[in-house]
C-alpha positions, -999 to 999 in steps of 0.1 A, spaced: -553 -360 -161 -591 -370 -159 -603 -391 -131 -627 -417 -139 -659 -419 -121 -668 -452 -102 -690 -480 -120 -728 -473 -114 -731 -506 -93 -705 -496 -70 -711 -479 -36 -697 -446 -35 -669 -441 -12 -669 -410 8 -644 -394 31 -657 -369 55 -632 -338 66 -645 -315 93 -630 -303 125 -662 -310 145 -665 -343 161 -703 -338 165 -707 -331 127 -684 -360 117 -705 -384 138 -739 -369 123 -727 -371 88 -713 -405 92 -744 -416 108 -772 -402 79 -749 -410 52 -745 -446 62 -784 -450 60 -781 -447 22 -772 -482 8 -755 -465 -21 -728 -448 -1 -700 -461 22 -683 -435 43 -646 -448 43 -632 -426 66 -634 -393 85 -607 -365 91 -606 -335 116 -580 -315 94 -567 -313 60 -533 -330 71 -550 -360 83 -571 -358 52 -544 -358 29 -530 -391 45 -563 -408 44 -572 -397 5 -540 -417 -2 -546 -447 21 -583 -450 14 -587 -438 -19 -624 -421 -17 -648 -413 -46 -659 -382 -30 -647 -360 -3 -670 -335 17 -648 -306 30 -654 -280 58 -639 -246 52 -630 -235 88 -604 -258 102 -572 -259 121 -538 -263 106 -551 -250 70 -583 -240 57 -607 -261 36 -601 -235 3 -564 -237 5 -566 -275 10 -590 -276 -19 -566 -259 -42 -537 -282 -34 -559 -311 -35 -572 -301 -72 -537 -294 -85 -521 -326 -71 -548 -352 -68 -581 -342 -82 -614 -357 -64 -649 -349 -66 -653 -324 -37 -684 -311 -21 -677 -280 3 -701 -280 34 -698 -250 54 -716 -223 72 -695 -198 50 -708 -211 19 -743 -199 15 -755 -193 -22 -740 -163 -34 -713 -157 -7 -678 -149 -17 -665 -180 -2 -689 -201 -22 -677 -186 -54 -643 -190 -44 -649 -228 -35 -665 -233 -71 -637 -215 -86 -609 -239 -67 -627 -268 -81 -656 -281 -57 -682 -298 -78 -707 -287 -54 -711 -260 -25 -735 -268 4 -743 -241 34 -742 -260 68 -769 -253 91 -763 -227 122 -764 -258 148 -746 -290 143 -776 -309 151 -793 -297 124 -770 -311 99 -789 -345 99 -817 -324 80 -792 -319 49 -788 -359 48 -812 -365 18 -798 -337 -3 -762 -344 6 -767 -382 -1 -781 -372 -37 -752 -347 -41 -728 -372 -32 -738 -398 -56 -740 -372 -83 -706 -357 -77 -692 -395 -80 -703 -393 -116 -686 -360 -122 -655 -358 -147 -629 -340 -124 -596 -329 -140 -564 -319 -127 -552 -282 -130 -518 -277 -119 -513 -244 -104 -480 -228 -104 -465 -208 -71 -448 -220 -38 -467 -242 -17 -467 -277 -5 -480 -306 -27 -511 -326 -16 -521 -361 -26 -491 -384 -40 -461 -380 -19 -440 -369 -51 -467 -347 -64 -451 -317 -85 -481 -295 -83 -478 -266 -60 -501 -237 -52 -495 -202 -40 -501 -196 -1 -528 -170 7 -526 -154 40 -560 -144 46 -593 -163 40 -622 -144 20 -643 -150 51 -645 -164 86 -667 -170 111 -647 -151 141 -637 -114 134 -606 -100 149 -606 -66 165 -571 -45 168 -565 -14 187 -538 10 191 -533 38 215 -506 58 231 -509 89 251 -543 89 270 -545 55 258 -552 38 293 -583 57 299 -595 53 262 -590 16 264 -608 13 297 -640 31 282 -639 9 252 -630 -25 267 -654 -24 296 -683 -17 273 -677 -49 254 -702 -78 262 -687 -113 269 -697 -123 236 -674 -96 217 -649 -108 191 -613 -114 200 -594 -81 205 -556 -76 202 -542 -43 217 -510 -23 214 -507 3 241 -475 20 242 -461 12 273 -428 0 291 -423 -36 300 -441 -49 332 -466 -22 330 -486 -38 305 -491 -69 326 -505 -46 356 -526 -27 330 -541 -62 317 -548 -74 353 -566 -42 362 -587 -42 329 -596 -79 337 -610 -71 371 -635 -45 356 -641 -59 323 -667 -85 311 -644 -100 287 -610 -116 296 -581 -94 296 -545 -106 299 -509 -97 288 -504 -117 256 -480 -146 254 -467 -160 220 -489 -184 206 -521 -168 226 -551 -178 207 -574 -147 195 -610 -160 204 -645 -143 212 -646 -131 247 -608 -123 249 -586 -93 248 -548 -95 245 -526 -65 256 -492 -66 237 -464 -67 264 -442 -40 267 -408 -43 250 -421 -70 223 -441 -64 192 -474 -84 192 -485 -96 156 -512 -119 145 -511 -151 127 -534 -175 111 -532 -211 113 -561 -227 92 -591 -207 101 -578 -199 139 -560 -168 147 -533 -164 171 -506 -137 183 -469 -139 178 -450 -120 204 -414 -113 192 -384 -90 197 -371 -66 171 -362 -32 162 -383 -2 173 -410 10 148 -419 46 151 -397 47 180 -421 23 197 -420 -15 208 -448 -26 210 -456 -8 177 -493 -4 163 -480 -2 130 -464 -38 132 -499 -52 145 -520 -36 118 -498 -45 91 -501 -83 102 -538 -81 106 -541 -66 72 -522 -95 58 -536 -126 77 -574 -113 86 -580 -91 58 -617 -83 54 -622 -104 86 -611 -77 109 -619 -43 125 -592 -18 134 -594 13 155 -568 37 165 -571 58 196 -557 86 213 -519 89 209 -488 112 200 -470 104 167 -480 85 137 -476 49 147 -503 29 132 -518 53 104 -502 35 76 -510 2 91 -547 10 96 -547 21 57 -534 -13 49 -559 -30 67 -588 -7 50 -574 -15 16 -573 -53 26 -611 -49 33 -611 -44 71 -636 -20 88 -618 7 103 -624 38 127 -604 64 145 -613 85 177 -624 120 170 -601 149 178 -627 164 207 -623 132 230 -587 126 224 -558 136 246 -538 140 216 -549 136 181 -518 125 166 -520 90 156 -559 94 149 -552 125 131 -528 111 108 -550 80 101 -580 104 92 -554 125 68 -542 95 49 -577 82 45 -571 50 66 -600 56 89 -635 47 75 -654 65 106 -644 89 131 -662 87 164 -660 100 199 -645 78 225 -681 67 244 -691 53 209 -662 34 196 -672 1 214 -703 1 199 -692 10 164 -664 -16 166 -695 -41 173 -717 -30 148 -688 -32 123 -676 -65 133 -713 -79 130 -717 -67 96 -685 -87 87 -694 -121 104 -709 -146 83 -736 -168 99 -727 -188 131 -710 -218 123 -720 -254 132 -693 -268 162 
């Protein structure tokens, strides 16, 4: 199928897809100044965009990457498989040469532009974006069906489907995952009290019985500059927040669009533990991939070592507490032995190392 471009005399009809209301308003205002462009609608996420594409039939779509419910790259793949349109990807993650920019082009974007760090600087892109929109409208866009499981986008009966991808190539927010057991109360206190209020979101598994974890979280919250609380199913993993896995339940990372949250669930013990570090780390490897940092601290046994290796293989940065400062060098020792730990550091340096690793993984701040 070949999408025919609009006639040269017609105004280019544009749909703006971005989760930021401020960015949507600015783009509407700036693009509407161009007599050759008509902004026919806006959408805060891909699900609303899907319906508006069917209803409004725009000539061009501008598309953010980091959005709730579904990320922009996944939506782009679905759109190009089932209802191809000229798409300009506009995101803080798509500076020239980045993996996400290359991924967007491979998925079918006709143009990829970097969004300024501040939402209010988006207007500076207006002249360039307007020209890109009009150029995109003249592009020949081919449908490229992709086999695999996934929901069709575009026409209600579209048959094309695309595979679901668990982790994004890059996200603005980084997830830190920590696991500890024997001696972990003191170790985690040292690490978490050293984190600044702007620290990435943290999910912690500390081997501890049910009801004890709530008290532990409350005590940490009184002494830390970040918010610390016992995790509840569905809690968002956001900067400045630490979620402690509740005793007696596994806590897993999940992704909705570009947003991370936790799932708290029952299940069999893993490594004789519930919560299990292994379960957390494996979910982080799957859903955050290279957008994560993992740390395994003092503790008896091997819980988390294989999961930390999965995280490292998925592109995450990883560390283990060193033997000299561990109460028990079991879990960290197993992680070092299997090659899961990229760095081995004393407990007093863990917080700074986690923050450095997270900063090295974090793209430019997004407009919001």
